[in-house]
DODO-822037 format. One record per residue: residue number from 0; y, x negated, z negated of N, C-alpha, C in turn. Coordinates in nm, 3 decimals. Atoms other than C-alpha are relative to their C-alpha. Last residue first. Layout:
N
+------+---------+---------+---------+---------+---------+---------+---------+---------+---------+
| resi |     n.v |     n.u |     n.w |    ca.v |    ca.u |    ca.w |     c.v |     c.u |     c.w |
+------+---------+---------+---------+---------+---------+---------+---------+---------+---------+
|  NUM |       Y |       X |       Z |       Y |       X |       Z |       Y |       X |       Z |
...
+------+---------+---------+---------+---------+---------+---------+---------+---------+---------+
***
This chain:
203
+------+---------+---------+---------+---------+---------+---------+---------+---------+---------+
| resi |     n.v |     n.u |     n.w |    ca.v |    ca.u |    ca.w |     c.v |     c.u |     c.w |
+------+---------+---------+---------+---------+---------+---------+---------+---------+---------+
|  202 |  -0.061 |   0.034 |   0.128 |   8.031 |   4.416 |  -3.946 |   0.091 |  -0.123 |   0.014 |
|  201 |  -0.113 |  -0.090 |   0.026 |   7.975 |   4.553 |  -3.598 |   0.067 |  -0.027 |  -0.132 |
|  200 |   0.022 |  -0.092 |   0.110 |   7.764 |   4.243 |  -3.530 |   0.120 |   0.088 |  -0.023 |
|  199 |  -0.104 |   0.021 |   0.098 |   7.827 |   4.095 |  -3.187 |  -0.019 |   0.103 |  -0.111 |
|  198 |  -0.017 |  -0.096 |   0.111 |   7.522 |   4.066 |  -2.965 |   0.113 |  -0.044 |  -0.093 |
|  197 |  -0.118 |  -0.083 |  -0.023 |   7.560 |   3.878 |  -2.636 |   0.029 |   0.097 |  -0.114 |
|  196 |  -0.125 |   0.078 |   0.001 |   7.328 |   3.595 |  -2.738 |   0.126 |   0.087 |   0.010 |
|  195 |  -0.090 |  -0.052 |   0.103 |   7.046 |   3.833 |  -2.831 |   0.137 |  -0.069 |   0.001 |
|  194 |  -0.094 |   0.094 |   0.057 |   6.827 |   3.789 |  -2.522 |   0.089 |   0.068 |  -0.104 |
|  193 |  -0.106 |  -0.072 |   0.071 |   6.516 |   3.967 |  -2.402 |   0.087 |  -0.101 |  -0.073 |
|  192 |  -0.121 |  -0.009 |  -0.083 |   6.313 |   3.781 |  -2.140 |   0.110 |   0.085 |  -0.062 |
|  191 |  -0.058 |   0.132 |  -0.029 |   6.033 |   3.654 |  -2.366 |   0.130 |   0.005 |   0.079 |
|  190 |  -0.031 |   0.000 |  -0.144 |   5.969 |   4.002 |  -2.513 |   0.070 |  -0.132 |   0.035 |
|  189 |  -0.117 |   0.077 |  -0.043 |   5.799 |   4.002 |  -2.853 |   0.015 |   0.002 |   0.151 |
|  188 |  -0.118 |  -0.016 |   0.086 |   5.572 |   4.260 |  -3.014 |   0.126 |  -0.065 |   0.056 |
|  187 |  -0.011 |   0.112 |   0.094 |   5.316 |   4.300 |  -2.737 |   0.130 |   0.015 |  -0.079 |
|  186 |   0.020 |  -0.040 |   0.139 |   5.261 |   4.644 |  -2.585 |   0.001 |  -0.115 |  -0.100 |
|  185 |  -0.094 |  -0.104 |   0.045 |   5.394 |   4.627 |  -2.227 |  -0.006 |   0.026 |  -0.149 |
|  184 |   0.061 |  -0.131 |   0.022 |   5.226 |   4.298 |  -2.144 |   0.098 |   0.098 |  -0.061 |
|  183 |   0.114 |   0.015 |   0.091 |   5.306 |   3.926 |  -2.152 |  -0.071 |   0.133 |  -0.026 |
|  182 |   0.108 |   0.074 |  -0.067 |   5.528 |   3.944 |  -1.841 |  -0.123 |  -0.019 |  -0.087 |
|  181 |   0.032 |   0.116 |   0.082 |   5.734 |   4.219 |  -2.013 |  -0.116 |  -0.074 |   0.066 |
|  180 |   0.132 |   0.059 |  -0.017 |   5.893 |   4.468 |  -1.774 |  -0.016 |  -0.126 |  -0.083 |
|  179 |  -0.021 |   0.138 |  -0.047 |   6.207 |   4.631 |  -1.913 |  -0.135 |  -0.070 |   0.003 |
|  178 |  -0.117 |   0.007 |  -0.089 |   6.224 |   5.009 |  -1.956 |   0.034 |  -0.141 |   0.045 |
|  177 |   0.008 |  -0.098 |  -0.110 |   5.884 |   5.092 |  -2.105 |   0.113 |  -0.014 |   0.101 |
|  176 |  -0.111 |   0.044 |  -0.084 |   5.852 |   4.785 |  -2.326 |   0.000 |   0.085 |   0.128 |
|  175 |   0.033 |  -0.032 |  -0.139 |   5.631 |   4.963 |  -2.580 |   0.124 |  -0.033 |   0.085 |
|  174 |  -0.109 |   0.013 |  -0.097 |   5.630 |   4.823 |  -2.931 |  -0.051 |   0.041 |   0.138 |
|  173 |   0.042 |   0.021 |  -0.139 |   5.368 |   4.958 |  -3.172 |   0.124 |  -0.004 |   0.088 |
|  172 |  -0.098 |  -0.021 |  -0.106 |   5.417 |   4.939 |  -3.546 |  -0.060 |  -0.029 |   0.137 |
|  171 |   0.063 |   0.015 |  -0.131 |   5.217 |   4.965 |  -3.868 |   0.106 |   0.029 |   0.106 |
|  170 |  -0.005 |  -0.108 |  -0.098 |   5.391 |   4.909 |  -4.201 |  -0.084 |  -0.034 |   0.123 |
|  169 |   0.098 |   0.025 |  -0.106 |   5.397 |   4.714 |  -4.525 |  -0.002 |   0.119 |   0.097 |
|  168 |   0.138 |   0.001 |   0.051 |   5.713 |   4.799 |  -4.719 |  -0.094 |  -0.027 |   0.116 |
|  167 |   0.067 |  -0.129 |   0.008 |   6.033 |   4.698 |  -4.541 |  -0.133 |  -0.011 |  -0.073 |
|  166 |  -0.019 |  -0.053 |   0.134 |   6.266 |   4.402 |  -4.592 |  -0.064 |   0.135 |  -0.020 |
|  165 |  -0.080 |  -0.122 |  -0.006 |   6.283 |   4.345 |  -4.217 |   0.028 |   0.059 |  -0.138 |
|  164 |  -0.138 |   0.033 |  -0.034 |   6.169 |   3.981 |  -4.227 |   0.092 |   0.122 |   0.000 |
|  163 |  -0.020 |   0.032 |  -0.140 |   5.849 |   4.077 |  -4.407 |   0.149 |  -0.019 |   0.027 |
|  162 |  -0.136 |  -0.007 |  -0.054 |   5.723 |   4.096 |  -4.765 |   0.005 |  -0.040 |   0.148 |
|  161 |  -0.122 |   0.016 |   0.078 |   5.505 |   4.289 |  -4.701 |  -0.020 |  -0.115 |  -0.099 |
|  160 |   0.012 |   0.000 |   0.145 |   5.243 |   4.299 |  -4.428 |   0.137 |  -0.015 |  -0.066 |
|  159 |  -0.100 |   0.094 |   0.055 |   5.304 |   4.400 |  -4.071 |  -0.009 |   0.008 |  -0.152 |
|  158 |  -0.027 |  -0.010 |   0.143 |   5.002 |   4.563 |  -3.903 |   0.098 |  -0.109 |  -0.042 |
|  157 |   0.006 |   0.128 |   0.070 |   5.006 |   4.603 |  -3.525 |   0.035 |   0.023 |  -0.147 |
|  156 |  -0.124 |   0.048 |   0.061 |   4.930 |   4.945 |  -3.377 |  -0.024 |  -0.136 |  -0.066 |
|  155 |   0.002 |   0.016 |   0.144 |   4.629 |   4.996 |  -3.153 |   0.134 |  -0.054 |  -0.050 |
|  154 |  -0.070 |   0.120 |   0.047 |   4.692 |   5.121 |  -2.799 |   0.001 |  -0.004 |  -0.153 |
|  153 |   0.076 |   0.122 |  -0.024 |   4.436 |   5.361 |  -2.648 |   0.064 |  -0.128 |  -0.051 |
|  152 |   0.047 |   0.004 |  -0.139 |   4.667 |   5.659 |  -2.618 |  -0.065 |  -0.133 |   0.035 |
|  151 |  -0.070 |  -0.094 |  -0.086 |   4.832 |   5.589 |  -2.953 |  -0.044 |  -0.020 |   0.144 |
|  150 |   0.024 |   0.027 |  -0.141 |   4.627 |   5.430 |  -3.228 |   0.071 |   0.106 |   0.082 |
|  149 |  -0.031 |  -0.105 |  -0.097 |   4.704 |   5.407 |  -3.598 |  -0.031 |  -0.046 |   0.142 |
|  148 |  -0.138 |  -0.006 |  -0.046 |   4.522 |   5.146 |  -3.809 |   0.025 |   0.116 |   0.097 |
|  147 |  -0.034 |   0.083 |  -0.115 |   4.192 |   5.209 |  -3.985 |   0.143 |   0.021 |   0.046 |
|  146 |   0.075 |   0.125 |   0.012 |   4.077 |   5.493 |  -4.208 |   0.027 |  -0.081 |   0.126 |
|  145 |   0.079 |   0.049 |  -0.113 |   4.332 |   5.773 |  -4.236 |  -0.076 |  -0.126 |  -0.038 |
|  144 |   0.069 |  -0.109 |  -0.071 |   4.505 |   5.999 |  -4.488 |  -0.093 |  -0.047 |   0.112 |
|  143 |   0.036 |  -0.106 |   0.094 |   4.644 |   5.768 |  -4.758 |  -0.082 |   0.110 |   0.066 |
|  142 |   0.130 |   0.032 |   0.062 |   4.632 |   5.477 |  -4.513 |  -0.045 |   0.107 |  -0.098 |
|  141 |   0.110 |  -0.014 |  -0.096 |   4.910 |   5.629 |  -4.301 |  -0.136 |  -0.016 |  -0.068 |
|  140 |   0.005 |  -0.139 |  -0.045 |   5.160 |   5.686 |  -4.583 |  -0.120 |   0.022 |   0.091 |
|  139 |   0.043 |  -0.082 |   0.114 |   5.090 |   5.353 |  -4.754 |  -0.015 |   0.146 |   0.040 |
|  138 |   0.144 |   0.013 |   0.021 |   5.102 |   5.170 |  -4.419 |  -0.048 |   0.090 |  -0.115 |
|  137 |   0.030 |   0.082 |   0.118 |   5.449 |   5.297 |  -4.334 |  -0.149 |   0.003 |  -0.030 |
|  136 |   0.042 |  -0.083 |   0.112 |   5.469 |   5.432 |  -3.980 |  -0.034 |  -0.092 |  -0.116 |
|  135 |   0.018 |   0.064 |   0.131 |   5.651 |   5.283 |  -3.683 |  -0.041 |   0.103 |  -0.104 |
|  134 |   0.055 |  -0.102 |   0.090 |   5.657 |   5.355 |  -3.310 |  -0.030 |  -0.069 |  -0.133 |
|  133 |   0.090 |   0.052 |   0.103 |   5.888 |   5.122 |  -3.117 |  -0.045 |   0.117 |  -0.086 |
|  132 |   0.006 |  -0.078 |   0.124 |   6.071 |   5.195 |  -2.795 |  -0.096 |  -0.069 |  -0.096 |
|  131 |   0.130 |  -0.042 |   0.049 |   6.184 |   5.011 |  -2.483 |   0.009 |   0.085 |  -0.125 |
|  130 |   0.111 |   0.083 |  -0.049 |   6.456 |   4.842 |  -2.278 |  -0.137 |   0.046 |  -0.050 |
|  129 |   0.128 |  -0.050 |   0.049 |   6.770 |   5.059 |  -2.297 |  -0.115 |  -0.083 |   0.058 |
|  128 |   0.087 |  -0.050 |  -0.106 |   7.077 |   4.848 |  -2.221 |  -0.134 |   0.041 |  -0.059 |
|  127 |   0.143 |   0.016 |   0.026 |   7.362 |   4.788 |  -2.464 |  -0.079 |   0.064 |   0.113 |
|  126 |   0.076 |  -0.124 |   0.013 |   7.733 |   4.730 |  -2.417 |  -0.144 |  -0.027 |  -0.038 |
|  125 |  -0.022 |  -0.059 |   0.132 |   7.958 |   4.431 |  -2.482 |  -0.073 |   0.131 |  -0.021 |
|  124 |  -0.123 |  -0.080 |  -0.003 |   7.999 |   4.318 |  -2.121 |   0.028 |   0.070 |  -0.133 |
|  123 |  -0.118 |   0.087 |   0.006 |   7.744 |   4.039 |  -2.176 |   0.132 |   0.078 |  -0.004 |
|  122 |  -0.043 |   0.050 |  -0.131 |   7.479 |   4.304 |  -2.250 |   0.124 |  -0.086 |  -0.014 |
|  121 |  -0.145 |   0.012 |  -0.017 |   7.294 |   4.366 |  -2.578 |   0.035 |  -0.060 |   0.136 |
|  120 |  -0.038 |   0.141 |  -0.013 |   6.931 |   4.472 |  -2.535 |   0.152 |  -0.006 |   0.016 |
|  119 |  -0.101 |   0.036 |  -0.100 |   6.821 |   4.812 |  -2.663 |   0.017 |  -0.152 |   0.004 |
|  118 |  -0.037 |   0.143 |  -0.008 |   6.518 |   4.945 |  -2.848 |   0.096 |  -0.025 |   0.116 |
|  117 |  -0.039 |   0.025 |  -0.138 |   6.474 |   5.308 |  -2.960 |   0.053 |  -0.143 |   0.006 |
|  116 |  -0.101 |   0.102 |  -0.028 |   6.282 |   5.349 |  -3.285 |   0.025 |  -0.009 |   0.150 |
|  115 |  -0.085 |   0.021 |   0.116 |   6.082 |   5.632 |  -3.441 |   0.118 |  -0.093 |   0.028 |
|  114 |   0.011 |   0.131 |   0.067 |   5.941 |   5.733 |  -3.105 |   0.098 |  -0.011 |  -0.116 |
|  113 |  -0.108 |   0.017 |   0.099 |   5.933 |   6.108 |  -3.027 |  -0.015 |  -0.133 |  -0.075 |
|  112 |  -0.128 |  -0.049 |  -0.054 |   5.738 |   6.192 |  -2.712 |   0.117 |  -0.023 |  -0.094 |
|  111 |  -0.043 |   0.083 |  -0.114 |   5.438 |   5.976 |  -2.803 |   0.137 |   0.040 |   0.052 |
|  110 |  -0.011 |  -0.091 |  -0.114 |   5.414 |   6.148 |  -3.142 |   0.056 |  -0.081 |   0.116 |
|  109 |  -0.008 |   0.078 |  -0.123 |   5.303 |   5.956 |  -3.450 |  -0.008 |   0.095 |   0.119 |
|  108 |   0.066 |  -0.059 |  -0.115 |   5.386 |   6.144 |  -3.770 |   0.018 |  -0.089 |   0.123 |
|  107 |   0.136 |   0.054 |  -0.008 |   5.464 |   5.965 |  -4.097 |  -0.080 |   0.053 |   0.118 |
|  106 |   0.095 |  -0.109 |  -0.027 |   5.765 |   6.194 |  -4.141 |  -0.144 |  -0.049 |   0.001 |
|  105 |   0.049 |  -0.059 |   0.125 |   5.964 |   5.917 |  -4.310 |  -0.101 |   0.111 |   0.022 |
|  104 |   0.078 |   0.101 |   0.072 |   5.998 |   5.722 |  -3.986 |  -0.064 |   0.061 |  -0.124 |
|  103 |   0.127 |   0.015 |  -0.070 |   6.104 |   6.033 |  -3.793 |  -0.089 |  -0.104 |  -0.068 |
|  102 |   0.077 |  -0.123 |   0.021 |   6.371 |   6.117 |  -4.050 |  -0.136 |  -0.010 |   0.068 |
|  101 |   0.061 |  -0.002 |   0.132 |   6.494 |   5.757 |  -4.055 |  -0.087 |   0.122 |  -0.025 |
|  100 |  -0.017 |  -0.136 |   0.047 |   6.558 |   5.743 |  -3.680 |  -0.076 |   0.013 |  -0.132 |
|   99 |   0.107 |  -0.065 |   0.075 |   6.598 |   5.374 |  -3.605 |   0.038 |   0.141 |  -0.043 |
|   98 |  -0.069 |  -0.121 |   0.046 |   6.804 |   5.200 |  -3.338 |  -0.107 |   0.090 |  -0.061 |
|   97 |   0.083 |  -0.113 |   0.042 |   6.646 |   4.856 |  -3.313 |   0.088 |   0.114 |  -0.052 |
|   96 |  -0.068 |  -0.086 |   0.096 |   6.842 |   4.599 |  -3.113 |  -0.085 |   0.123 |  -0.031 |
|   95 |  -0.122 |  -0.073 |  -0.032 |   6.644 |   4.327 |  -2.938 |   0.054 |   0.082 |  -0.115 |
|   94 |   0.033 |  -0.142 |   0.001 |   6.282 |   4.228 |  -2.991 |   0.122 |   0.085 |   0.033 |
|   93 |  -0.064 |  -0.085 |   0.099 |   6.328 |   3.863 |  -2.898 |  -0.059 |   0.140 |   0.004 |
|   92 |  -0.082 |  -0.114 |  -0.043 |   6.195 |   3.568 |  -2.707 |   0.055 |   0.080 |  -0.114 |
|   91 |   0.066 |  -0.087 |  -0.097 |   5.903 |   3.345 |  -2.795 |   0.080 |   0.125 |   0.032 |
|   90 |   0.051 |   0.068 |  -0.119 |   6.025 |   3.033 |  -2.974 |  -0.064 |   0.093 |   0.103 |
|   89 |  -0.037 |   0.141 |  -0.016 |   6.230 |   3.111 |  -3.285 |  -0.045 |  -0.062 |   0.132 |
|   88 |   0.102 |   0.091 |   0.050 |   6.212 |   3.491 |  -3.257 |   0.039 |  -0.144 |   0.029 |
|   87 |   0.042 |   0.105 |  -0.092 |   6.502 |   3.736 |  -3.223 |  -0.104 |  -0.089 |  -0.066 |
|   86 |   0.118 |   0.072 |   0.049 |   6.594 |   4.068 |  -3.381 |  -0.047 |  -0.100 |   0.105 |
|   85 |   0.080 |   0.027 |  -0.119 |   6.948 |   4.180 |  -3.300 |  -0.115 |  -0.091 |  -0.041 |
|   84 |  -0.070 |   0.084 |  -0.097 |   7.103 |   4.339 |  -3.608 |  -0.083 |  -0.015 |   0.126 |
|   83 |   0.057 |   0.135 |  -0.012 |   6.847 |   4.468 |  -3.862 |   0.075 |  -0.090 |   0.098 |
|   82 |   0.035 |   0.073 |   0.122 |   6.949 |   4.834 |  -3.823 |  -0.058 |  -0.136 |   0.039 |
|   81 |   0.036 |   0.142 |  -0.008 |   7.125 |   5.037 |  -3.555 |  -0.029 |  -0.058 |  -0.137 |
|   80 |  -0.107 |   0.089 |   0.042 |   7.123 |   5.416 |  -3.599 |  -0.050 |  -0.145 |   0.001 |
|   79 |   0.037 |   0.142 |  -0.006 |   6.920 |   5.695 |  -3.439 |   0.119 |  -0.088 |  -0.037 |
|   78 |   0.042 |   0.056 |   0.128 |   6.989 |   6.051 |  -3.556 |  -0.046 |  -0.144 |  -0.001 |
|   77 |   0.131 |  -0.054 |   0.038 |   7.005 |   6.253 |  -3.235 |  -0.057 |  -0.069 |  -0.124 |
|   76 |  -0.017 |  -0.143 |   0.032 |   7.379 |   6.193 |  -3.194 |  -0.130 |   0.064 |  -0.046 |
|   75 |  -0.070 |  -0.007 |   0.129 |   7.312 |   5.818 |  -3.212 |   0.020 |   0.146 |  -0.044 |
|   74 |   0.096 |   0.038 |   0.104 |   7.054 |   5.842 |  -2.934 |   0.065 |   0.013 |  -0.138 |
|   73 |   0.094 |  -0.113 |   0.009 |   7.302 |   6.030 |  -2.715 |  -0.102 |  -0.028 |  -0.110 |
|   72 |  -0.066 |  -0.101 |   0.082 |   7.568 |   5.766 |  -2.789 |  -0.088 |   0.124 |  -0.016 |
|   71 |   0.031 |   0.022 |   0.140 |   7.327 |   5.501 |  -2.662 |   0.065 |   0.105 |  -0.090 |
|   70 |  -0.131 |  -0.013 |   0.064 |   7.345 |   5.642 |  -2.309 |  -0.024 |  -0.007 |  -0.150 |
|   69 |  -0.072 |   0.107 |  -0.069 |   7.020 |   5.514 |  -2.162 |   0.146 |  -0.001 |  -0.045 |
|   68 |  -0.051 |   0.100 |   0.093 |   6.888 |   5.741 |  -2.435 |   0.057 |  -0.123 |   0.070 |
|   67 |  -0.133 |  -0.040 |   0.047 |   6.858 |   6.032 |  -2.191 |   0.063 |  -0.104 |  -0.092 |
|   66 |  -0.098 |   0.034 |  -0.104 |   6.570 |   5.849 |  -2.021 |   0.141 |   0.036 |  -0.044 |
|   65 |  -0.109 |   0.083 |   0.055 |   6.378 |   5.867 |  -2.349 |   0.107 |  -0.035 |   0.103 |
|   64 |  -0.057 |  -0.055 |   0.123 |   6.128 |   6.149 |  -2.293 |   0.112 |  -0.084 |  -0.062 |
|   63 |  -0.044 |  -0.140 |  -0.019 |   6.034 |   6.087 |  -1.931 |   0.076 |   0.053 |  -0.121 |
|   62 |  -0.114 |   0.000 |  -0.091 |   6.027 |   5.710 |  -1.984 |   0.055 |   0.142 |   0.021 |
|   61 |  -0.116 |   0.058 |   0.069 |   5.805 |   5.744 |  -2.288 |   0.123 |   0.005 |   0.089 |
|   60 |  -0.044 |  -0.096 |   0.102 |   5.563 |   5.979 |  -2.117 |   0.126 |  -0.049 |  -0.069 |
|   59 |  -0.065 |  -0.110 |  -0.071 |   5.547 |   5.744 |  -1.817 |   0.053 |   0.105 |  -0.098 |
|   58 |  -0.131 |   0.049 |  -0.045 |   5.475 |   5.444 |  -2.040 |   0.076 |   0.112 |   0.072 |
|   57 |  -0.086 |   0.009 |   0.116 |   5.195 |   5.639 |  -2.208 |   0.141 |  -0.045 |   0.038 |
|   56 |  -0.035 |  -0.137 |   0.039 |   5.038 |   5.738 |  -1.876 |   0.095 |   0.000 |  -0.119 |
|   55 |  -0.096 |  -0.050 |  -0.099 |   5.050 |   5.378 |  -1.753 |   0.047 |   0.141 |  -0.036 |
|   54 |  -0.125 |   0.071 |   0.022 |   4.881 |   5.262 |  -2.073 |   0.108 |   0.049 |   0.095 |
|   53 |  -0.063 |  -0.058 |   0.118 |   4.613 |   5.530 |  -2.044 |   0.136 |  -0.064 |  -0.027 |
|   52 |  -0.039 |  -0.136 |  -0.038 |   4.532 |   5.418 |  -1.690 |   0.073 |   0.069 |  -0.116 |
|   51 |  -0.117 |   0.013 |  -0.088 |   4.532 |   5.054 |  -1.796 |   0.053 |   0.136 |   0.041 |
|   50 |  -0.114 |   0.032 |   0.086 |   4.298 |   5.139 |  -2.084 |   0.128 |  -0.014 |   0.081 |
|   49 |  -0.033 |  -0.122 |   0.074 |   4.059 |   5.308 |  -1.842 |   0.121 |  -0.021 |  -0.090 |
|   48 |  -0.066 |  -0.096 |  -0.090 |   4.069 |   5.008 |  -1.607 |   0.041 |   0.129 |  -0.070 |
|   47 |   0.095 |  -0.058 |  -0.094 |   3.990 |   4.778 |  -1.903 |   0.076 |   0.094 |   0.094 |
|   46 |   0.035 |  -0.140 |   0.012 |   4.270 |   4.582 |  -2.067 |  -0.102 |   0.041 |   0.105 |
|   45 |   0.065 |  -0.051 |  -0.120 |   4.327 |   4.210 |  -2.130 |  -0.044 |   0.145 |  -0.023 |
|   44 |   0.136 |  -0.044 |   0.026 |   4.570 |   4.142 |  -2.415 |  -0.057 |   0.059 |   0.128 |
|   43 |   0.047 |  -0.116 |  -0.074 |   4.888 |   3.939 |  -2.369 |  -0.145 |   0.033 |  -0.033 |
|   42 |   0.092 |   0.028 |  -0.111 |   4.998 |   3.703 |  -2.647 |  -0.044 |   0.127 |   0.072 |
|   41 |  -0.056 |  -0.010 |  -0.133 |   5.312 |   3.782 |  -2.846 |  -0.096 |  -0.024 |   0.115 |
|   40 |  -0.139 |   0.034 |  -0.029 |   5.284 |   3.808 |  -3.218 |   0.041 |   0.028 |   0.143 |
|   39 |  -0.091 |  -0.090 |   0.070 |   4.971 |   3.993 |  -3.319 |   0.144 |  -0.026 |   0.044 |
|   38 |   0.010 |  -0.129 |  -0.067 |   4.768 |   3.808 |  -3.058 |   0.098 |   0.099 |  -0.060 |
|   37 |  -0.064 |   0.012 |  -0.130 |   4.894 |   3.477 |  -3.195 |  -0.002 |   0.132 |   0.075 |
|   36 |  -0.145 |   0.006 |   0.020 |   4.811 |   3.579 |  -3.550 |   0.072 |  -0.009 |   0.133 |
|   35 |  -0.046 |  -0.133 |   0.040 |   4.461 |   3.690 |  -3.453 |   0.151 |   0.002 |  -0.016 |
|   34 |   0.006 |  -0.086 |  -0.118 |   4.402 |   3.365 |  -3.264 |   0.053 |   0.138 |  -0.033 |
|   33 |  -0.109 |   0.040 |  -0.089 |   4.521 |   3.160 |  -3.561 |   0.005 |   0.089 |   0.122 |
|   32 |  -0.125 |  -0.044 |   0.059 |   4.297 |   3.351 |  -3.800 |   0.118 |  -0.031 |   0.090 |
|   31 |  -0.007 |  -0.145 |  -0.014 |   4.000 |   3.307 |  -3.568 |   0.130 |   0.055 |  -0.057 |
|   30 |  -0.026 |  -0.031 |  -0.140 |   4.067 |   2.934 |  -3.542 |   0.016 |   0.149 |   0.021 |
|   29 |  -0.137 |   0.039 |  -0.030 |   4.096 |   2.893 |  -3.918 |   0.038 |   0.036 |   0.142 |
|   28 |  -0.088 |  -0.094 |   0.068 |   3.777 |   3.089 |  -3.978 |   0.146 |  -0.029 |   0.030 |
|   27 |   0.004 |  -0.126 |  -0.075 |   3.594 |   2.886 |  -3.714 |   0.092 |   0.103 |  -0.062 |
|   26 |  -0.072 |   0.022 |  -0.125 |   3.707 |   2.561 |  -3.879 |   0.006 |   0.130 |   0.081 |
|   25 |  -0.143 |   0.008 |   0.031 |   3.601 |   2.682 |  -4.223 |   0.083 |  -0.017 |   0.127 |
|   24 |  -0.045 |  -0.135 |   0.037 |   3.260 |   2.793 |  -4.093 |   0.150 |   0.000 |  -0.028 |
|   23 |  -0.009 |  -0.079 |  -0.123 |   3.209 |   2.459 |  -3.916 |   0.054 |   0.139 |  -0.030 |
|   22 |  -0.115 |   0.051 |  -0.075 |   3.288 |   2.269 |  -4.238 |   0.021 |   0.082 |   0.127 |
|   21 |  -0.121 |  -0.043 |   0.070 |   3.051 |   2.484 |  -4.441 |   0.125 |  -0.041 |   0.077 |
|   20 |  -0.013 |  -0.145 |  -0.018 |   2.774 |   2.440 |  -4.184 |   0.127 |   0.051 |  -0.066 |
|   19 |  -0.039 |  -0.025 |  -0.139 |   2.827 |   2.062 |  -4.174 |   0.024 |   0.149 |   0.024 |
|   18 |  -0.139 |   0.042 |  -0.015 |   2.823 |   2.037 |  -4.554 |   0.050 |   0.029 |   0.141 |
|   17 |  -0.083 |  -0.099 |   0.068 |   2.503 |   2.240 |  -4.575 |   0.148 |  -0.033 |   0.018 |
|   16 |   0.003 |  -0.123 |  -0.080 |   2.339 |   2.018 |  -4.313 |   0.089 |   0.107 |  -0.060 |
|   15 |  -0.083 |   0.024 |  -0.119 |   2.449 |   1.701 |  -4.493 |   0.008 |   0.126 |   0.086 |
|   14 |  -0.141 |   0.001 |   0.043 |   2.311 |   1.830 |  -4.823 |   0.091 |  -0.015 |   0.120 |
|   13 |  -0.035 |  -0.136 |   0.040 |   1.977 |   1.919 |  -4.661 |   0.147 |   0.010 |  -0.039 |
|   12 |  -0.017 |  -0.079 |  -0.121 |   1.957 |   1.582 |  -4.482 |   0.043 |   0.143 |  -0.032 |
|   11 |  -0.126 |   0.042 |  -0.062 |   2.019 |   1.395 |  -4.806 |   0.028 |   0.083 |   0.124 |
|   10 |  -0.110 |  -0.057 |   0.080 |   1.745 |   1.591 |  -4.979 |   0.134 |  -0.032 |   0.063 |
|    9 |   0.000 |  -0.145 |  -0.023 |   1.496 |   1.510 |  -4.700 |   0.115 |   0.067 |  -0.073 |
|    8 |  -0.061 |  -0.021 |  -0.132 |   1.585 |   1.139 |  -4.711 |   0.011 |   0.149 |   0.031 |
|    7 |   0.087 |   0.033 |  -0.113 |   1.508 |   1.140 |  -5.084 |   0.074 |   0.025 |   0.130 |
|    6 |  -0.005 |  -0.090 |  -0.115 |   1.762 |   1.130 |  -5.362 |  -0.088 |  -0.049 |   0.114 |
|    5 |  -0.057 |   0.073 |  -0.113 |   1.640 |   0.929 |  -5.661 |   0.000 |   0.092 |   0.121 |
|    4 |   0.091 |   0.031 |  -0.111 |   1.578 |   1.168 |  -5.947 |   0.072 |  -0.072 |   0.112 |
|    3 |  -0.022 |  -0.093 |  -0.111 |   1.816 |   1.137 |  -6.243 |  -0.093 |  -0.037 |   0.114 |
|    2 |  -0.063 |   0.056 |  -0.119 |   1.666 |   0.942 |  -6.532 |   0.015 |   0.107 |   0.107 |
|    1 |   0.050 |  -0.064 |  -0.121 |   1.600 |   1.105 |  -6.869 |   0.075 |  -0.052 |   0.122 |
|    0 |  -0.110 |  -0.033 |  -0.092 |   1.652 |   0.873 |  -7.165 |  -0.060 |   0.053 |   0.130 |
+------+---------+---------+---------+---------+---------+---------+---------+---------+---------+
***
């Protein structure tokens, strides 16, 4: 009968070291995943002076090219229509009302002057107030011709996998809160000061 070798102190130390390294790696992976998810959702991102300059330029372009949409009927005449109701989060604000231009979404083109989505906030009086825009491109369309996520004037798009709350295929999107200051930054997904309480579904 062959006896198993008696573990030496050196062997025990090696096993313990491997276990510690594996445990540390798992913890770091969990932390990194959590940080990435938080950043994707609503945390502010620090920008360099050059990025701040580009960000200001992008916000100006958006304001110059969407000021006419303060009147929601103008947006509707140009092909934007409300979808998804009023999008709200459980603990970090809302995204508001998304008026989507299907033709621009399907084009797969990212143009700072022509956002795919115009974002409004419902008002207590029953109207809507322009608060920002959202650029959106389906991942399958973008990935077929590019390597890496879309970028617009220094701002990387966020990736939304499928299935998602919107019932859309996987997509990339970039929110820009050009008309309502967001304390967490102009390019995060959620706005802590946007409210959906005043929204009444047209259905």
